[in-house]
N, C-alpha and C positions, 0 to 999 in steps of 0.2 A: 415123275409118276406117269405111267402109261395111260393112254385113253382106252376106254372099253366101248365098243360099238355093238349094238344089238341089231341083227338082221333076222328076217323071217317073213312069213306070209302075213298079209293083212289079217288082223283079228287073232294072231297067235299069242298075244299078250306082251309084246315088246315094251310098250309104254309102261304098263303096270309093273312088270318084273324089273325092268331097267331102273325105274324110279326107286324100287325097294333096294336093289343092289347099290345104287348111288348112296342112299341113306346109310346103309350098313357100312359101306367103305368110307363114308364121309367125303365123297367125290361130288363135284358139281354135276347136275343132271340137265341134259338138253334134249328136247324133242324136236327133231329136224322139221317135221311137218308143221308143228305149232309156230316155229320161228318163221317159216315161209308164209304161213297164213297171216301172222302179225305184220310182217314187212309188206306183204301185198295188199293187206286190208280186205282180204276175201278168203273164202274157204277153199280147200283143195278142190272140191267139186266144182266151184265157180271158176277156178284157175283152169281146170281141164276143159270146161265147157266154153269159156271165153277165149282162152289163149292156146289151148292144146297141150298135149302131153309133152311135146318137145320143149316148150317154154318152161313147163314145170320142172322137167329134168335138168334144164340149165340152172334154174334157181336152186334146185336140190344140190347139185354139184358145188355151186358157189358156197352154200351154207356149210356143207360137209368139209370143204377145204378150209374154211374159216375155223370151224370147230376143231378139226384135226390138227391145226397149227398150234393149238394150246396143248396143255397136258393136264392129266388128272381129271378128266371128264368122263361121264357115262353118257353115251349118245344113243337115243332111240331113233332109228332110221325108218323111213317109209318102206313098205314092202318091196318096192321096185328099185330101191337105192343101189342094189348090186348090178343093175343093168349097165350103168355107165361108170360106176364108182368102185368096182371090186378092188382094183389095184390101190387106190388111195385109202380105202378102208383097211386093207391088209397091212399096208405100210405105216399107217398112222394110228392103229389101234389093235388091241386084242379083240378079235371079232367073235362074238357069241351068236351062233345060229340057234335061235329059240324055235324049236320044232314043236308043233302041235298037230295032231292028226287032222287032216282036212275035213273029215266027217264031223269032228267036234267043232271046228271053226264054223262050218256051215250051220250047224245046229245053234250055236251061240249067236251068229249074225241074224239068223231067221227069228230067233226068240227076241232079240233086241230091236228088230226092224231097223237096223242101222242103214241109213241112206247117205252117209258121208263118204263112202268109199267108191269113187267113180269107176274104177276098173272092175268092181264087183257087181255092176248093174245088171249083168247077164245072169245073175243067180248062181245056183250051185254048179251048173255046168261050167260057167266062167271061172269059178273058184278052182275047180279041178284042172281046167286048162292052164290057168296061171301057175298052179303048183307044178304041173308037168313042164312048163316053160322055164321056171325059175329054180327048180330043185337042184340041178347041176351047178348053177351059179352060187346058190347058198352053200352047197357042200364044198365047192372049190375055193370059196372066199373065207370060210370059217377057220378059226383056230380051235374052237370048242363048240360042241353041239350039246345043248341042254334040252331035254324033253320037258315040255310044260304039261306035266301029268299029275300035278298035285296042287296043294294050296299055294298061294303066293309066297308065303314064308318058306315052305318046303323047297320050292323051285329056286328061290333066292339063295337059300343055304347051299343048295346043290351047285349053283353057278359060282358063288363065292368060293366054295371048296375047289372047284375046277380052276378058277382064276389064280389060285395061290401060286402055281408054278410059273405064272406069267407076269405077275405084278409085284 
């Protein structure tokens, strides 16, 4: 069984949709950021503040290599996982780029007052800058692009249908 890895911007719905896809396909589900937090005993924001982004990216690569060595898993990656891990993601999984309009991500994050995403501390401008930086990486890493433009169930069904030719 092939692995399935979800990539995309912070706040695009990777965790929620990937969990639903895993349930539907009866695959194991893993959230890369949660694994890192558990192993480190601190939040992603604390890791960035105390040890820096480079340290975090090293931990992220190690966790992804470990998860991708298995098979039959759905993996939710962090928004920046493609920065250092595009090749291992493409070779170890069917990569689903979960796209959501940056304007909608911004509105959702503002409404939730989410303070757990360290690279978004610059507000809406930072979100647009991150999207501009990462868009090409997301597109060159993906096997499938799924727009997160409906309910969780609708998006899950769309992703599962697109995955049929890969798994």
